[in-house]
MDAnalysis code that builds the backbone (N, CA, C; Angstrom):
import MDAnalysis as mda
import numpy as np

u = mda.Universe.empty(234, n_residues=78, atom_resindex=np.repeat(np.arange(78), 3), trajectory=True)
u.add_TopologyAttr("name", ["N", "CA", "C"] * 78)
u.add_TopologyAttr("resid", np.arange(1, 79))
u.add_TopologyAttr("resname", ["MET", "ASP", "ARG", "ARG", "GLU", "PRO", "THR", "GLY", "PRO", "GLU", "ALA", "GLU", "ALA", "GLU", "ARG", "HIS", "LEU", "VAL", "CYS", "ARG", "ILE", "ARG", "SER", "LEU", "MET", "SER", "ARG", "PHE", "ARG", "THR", "ASP", "THR", "SER", "GLY", "ALA", "THR", "ALA", "ILE", "GLU", "TYR", "GLY", "LEU", "ILE", "ALA", "ALA", "LEU", "THR", "PHE", "LEU", "THR", "VAL", "VAL", "GLY", "ALA", "LEU", "ARG", "LEU", "TYR", "GLY", "ASP", "ARG", "MET", "THR", "VAL", "MET", "TYR", "GLU", "PHE", "ILE", "GLY", "SER", "LYS", "VAL", "GLY", "SER", "ALA", "SER", "SER"])
u.atoms.positions = np.array([
    [6.714, 42.812, -31.542],
    [7.899, 42.266, -30.957],
    [8.097, 40.846, -31.449],
    [9.292, 40.579, -31.893],
    [9.640, 39.261, -32.418],
    [10.400, 38.495, -31.341],
    [9.882, 37.337, -30.983],
    [10.542, 36.548, -29.949],
    [11.428, 35.502, -30.612],
    [12.706, 35.522, -30.273],
    [13.641, 34.568, -30.845],
    [14.057, 33.555, -29.790],
    [14.384, 32.371, -30.270],
    [14.882, 31.321, -29.386],
    [16.261, 31.709, -28.877],
    [16.515, 31.465, -27.590],
    [17.857, 31.748, -27.083],
    [18.871, 30.782, -27.689],
    [20.084, 31.260, -27.843],
    [21.144, 30.433, -28.408],
    [22.295, 30.351, -27.417],
    [23.187, 29.443, -27.657],
    [24.361, 29.325, -26.803],
    [24.328, 28.032, -26.009],
    [25.383, 27.782, -25.254],
    [25.470, 26.531, -24.507],
    [24.407, 26.385, -23.425],
    [24.031, 27.496, -22.781],
    [22.999, 27.411, -21.735],
    [21.648, 27.032, -22.323],
    [21.327, 27.605, -23.469],
    [20.058, 27.308, -24.134],
    [20.024, 25.849, -24.583],
    [21.156, 25.365, -25.085],
    [21.230, 23.962, -25.513],
    [21.075, 23.030, -24.310],
    [21.694, 23.372, -23.198],
    [21.569, 22.559, -21.980],
    [20.126, 22.568, -21.468],
    [19.472, 23.706, -21.563],
    [18.080, 23.803, -21.121],
    [17.168, 22.953, -22.009],
    [17.371, 23.009, -23.322],
    [16.570, 22.184, -24.226],
    [16.806, 20.691, -23.954],
    [18.057, 20.333, -23.697],
    [18.390, 18.941, -23.386],
    [17.695, 18.497, -22.092],
    [17.701, 19.364, -21.091],
    [17.053, 19.048, -19.813],
    [15.549, 18.875, -19.988],
    [14.930, 19.762, -20.735],
    [13.492, 19.667, -20.990],
    [13.172, 18.372, -21.727],
    [14.009, 18.015, -22.689],
    [13.810, 16.781, -23.444],
    [13.929, 15.563, -22.526],
    [14.906, 15.561, -21.620],
    [15.075, 14.448, -20.675],
    [13.891, 14.344, -19.722],
    [13.412, 15.482, -19.236],
    [12.266, 15.476, -18.318],
    [11.035, 14.916, -19.026],
    [10.814, 15.336, -20.258],
    [9.678, 14.805, -21.020],
    [9.802, 13.308, -21.226],
    [11.015, 12.852, -21.521],
    [11.251, 11.423, -21.717],
    [10.992, 10.644, -20.430],
    [11.476, 11.149, -19.309],
    [11.258, 10.488, -18.023],
    [9.772, 10.454, -17.651],
    [9.081, 11.547, -17.891],
    [7.651, 11.593, -17.583],
    [6.875, 10.616, -18.453],
    [7.272, 10.493, -19.699],
    [6.615, 9.546, -20.599],
    [6.827, 8.113, -20.120],
    [8.078, 7.790, -19.741],
    [8.353, 6.446, -19.220],
    [7.603, 6.207, -17.915],
    [7.507, 7.216, -17.064],
    [6.806, 7.080, -15.789],
    [5.325, 6.772, -16.000],
    [4.714, 7.430, -16.970],
    [3.288, 7.197, -17.239],
    [3.009, 5.806, -17.780],
    [3.944, 5.254, -18.554],
    [3.705, 3.947, -19.170],
    [4.233, 2.783, -18.347],
    [5.036, 3.036, -17.316],
    [5.615, 1.967, -16.503],
    [4.584, 1.470, -15.492],
    [4.288, 0.177, -15.526],
    [3.306, -0.397, -14.604],
    [3.923, -1.438, -13.682],
    [5.235, -1.601, -13.689],
    [5.856, -2.647, -12.872],
    [5.687, -2.376, -11.379],
    [5.747, -1.147, -10.943],
    [5.579, -0.827, -9.530],
    [4.133, -0.948, -9.077],
    [3.203, -0.778, -9.988],
    [1.788, -0.859, -9.627],
    [1.426, -2.251, -9.141],
    [1.999, -3.277, -9.741],
    [1.702, -4.645, -9.328],
    [2.180, -4.880, -7.902],
    [3.365, -4.404, -7.568],
    [3.892, -4.574, -6.214],
    [3.010, -3.844, -5.205],
    [2.554, -2.670, -5.550],
    [1.681, -1.915, -4.650],
    [0.357, -2.648, -4.467],
    [-0.182, -3.195, -5.544],
    [-1.444, -3.934, -5.441],
    [-1.285, -5.152, -4.537],
    [-0.183, -5.893, -4.700],
    [0.042, -7.049, -3.832],
    [0.202, -6.619, -2.378],
    [0.852, -5.513, -2.149],
    [0.992, -4.991, -0.789],
    [-0.349, -4.643, -0.174],
    [-1.215, -4.016, -0.959],
    [-2.544, -3.672, -0.452],
    [-3.381, -4.921, -0.164],
    [-3.278, -5.924, -1.026],
    [-4.007, -7.173, -0.805],
    [-3.510, -7.849, 0.461],
    [-2.181, -7.881, 0.661],
    [-1.612, -8.501, 1.866],
    [-2.060, -7.755, 3.127],
    [-2.081, -6.424, 3.070],
    [-2.501, -5.636, 4.226],
    [-3.969, -5.886, 4.553],
    [-4.812, -5.951, 3.541],
    [-6.230, -6.208, 3.766],
    [-6.453, -7.607, 4.332],
    [-5.716, -8.582, 3.809],
    [-5.816, -9.952, 4.328],
    [-5.376, -10.002, 5.778],
    [-4.284, -9.326, 6.100],
    [-3.791, -9.290, 7.480],
    [-4.834, -8.686, 8.412],
    [-5.420, -7.572, 8.019],
    [-6.430, -6.930, 8.873],
    [-7.649, -7.822, 9.059],
    [-8.037, -8.544, 8.029],
    [-9.173, -9.457, 8.130],
    [-8.877, -10.594, 9.104],
    [-7.679, -11.165, 9.003],
    [-7.299, -12.264, 9.893],
    [-7.221, -11.777, 11.333],
    [-6.631, -10.634, 11.561],
    [-6.530, -10.094, 12.925],
    [-7.923, -9.836, 13.498],
    [-8.804, -9.269, 12.704],
    [-10.170, -9.027, 13.176],
    [-10.896, -10.320, 13.504],
    [-10.738, -11.323, 12.643],
    [-11.396, -12.612, 12.898],
    [-10.837, -13.273, 14.149],
    [-9.529, -13.208, 14.343],
    [-8.926, -13.817, 15.535],
    [-9.357, -13.109, 16.814],
    [-9.489, -11.812, 16.759],
    [-9.959, -11.083, 17.956],
    [-11.391, -11.480, 18.283],
    [-12.240, -11.558, 17.278],
    [-13.632, -11.957, 17.499],
    [-13.690, -13.392, 18.009],
    [-12.917, -14.275, 17.389],
    [-12.871, -15.678, 17.791],
    [-12.331, -15.801, 19.217],
    [-11.297, -15.031, 19.532],
    [-10.710, -15.065, 20.875],
    [-11.698, -14.623, 21.940],
    [-12.450, -13.582, 21.678],
    [-13.454, -13.110, 22.642],
    [-14.513, -14.174, 22.886],
    [-14.977, -14.809, 21.831],
    [-16.006, -15.842, 21.972],
    [-15.461, -17.066, 22.686],
    [-14.199, -17.414, 22.412],
    [-13.598, -18.568, 23.082],
    [-13.430, -18.306, 24.569],
    [-13.092, -17.095, 24.944],
    [-12.956, -16.743, 26.356],
    [-14.290, -16.922, 27.071],
    [-15.351, -16.438, 26.483],
    [-16.685, -16.582, 27.080],
    [-17.052, -18.056, 27.191],
    [-16.769, -18.830, 26.153],
    [-17.110, -20.255, 26.169],
    [-16.339, -20.986, 27.265],
    [-15.028, -20.738, 27.379],
    [-14.238, -21.432, 28.401],
    [-14.602, -20.976, 29.809],
    [-14.981, -19.748, 29.982],
    [-15.454, -19.294, 31.299],
    [-16.751, -20.007, 31.665],
    [-17.635, -20.180, 30.691],
    [-18.891, -20.895, 30.924],
    [-18.608, -22.349, 31.289],
    [-17.735, -23.002, 30.539],
    [-17.392, -24.402, 30.819],
    [-16.737, -24.510, 32.190],
    [-15.824, -23.599, 32.490],
    [-15.155, -23.612, 33.806],
    [-16.143, -23.444, 34.955],
    [-17.117, -22.585, 34.781],
    [-18.097, -22.382, 35.864],
    [-18.965, -23.623, 36.041],
    [-19.326, -24.293, 34.948],
    [-20.150, -25.514, 35.035],
    [-19.351, -26.664, 35.664],
    [-18.086, -26.787, 35.288],
    [-17.249, -27.836, 35.866],
    [-17.024, -27.554, 37.351],
    [-16.799, -26.284, 37.655],
    [-16.600, -25.901, 39.074],
    [-17.830, -26.157, 39.907],
    [-19.015, -25.864, 39.390],
    [-20.245, -26.067, 40.162],
    [-20.593, -27.567, 40.213],
    [-20.215, -28.350, 39.221],
    [-20.514, -29.785, 39.210],
    [-19.618, -30.518, 40.200],
    [-18.385, -30.053, 40.411],
    [-17.477, -30.727, 41.329],
    [-17.719, -30.346, 42.762],
    [-18.520, -29.330, 43.026],
    [-18.771, -28.885, 44.394],
    [-19.820, -29.706, 45.076],
])
């Protein structure tokens, strides 16, 4: 059996579509402009989580410290 390429306007449109898809995929693989934005977003998110964690830890310790100071001041004034 001999397989021949289809001819006609539909076949030409299909070849054109395949060519465009290949071109778009090639550009997508080589384009790195969006990767930088994603990397900066990930760095910002990690920094935010680190700051929030540090503030929560710092806040808990400050609460304990001020409660201790308050109890000492309260007992000293009595």
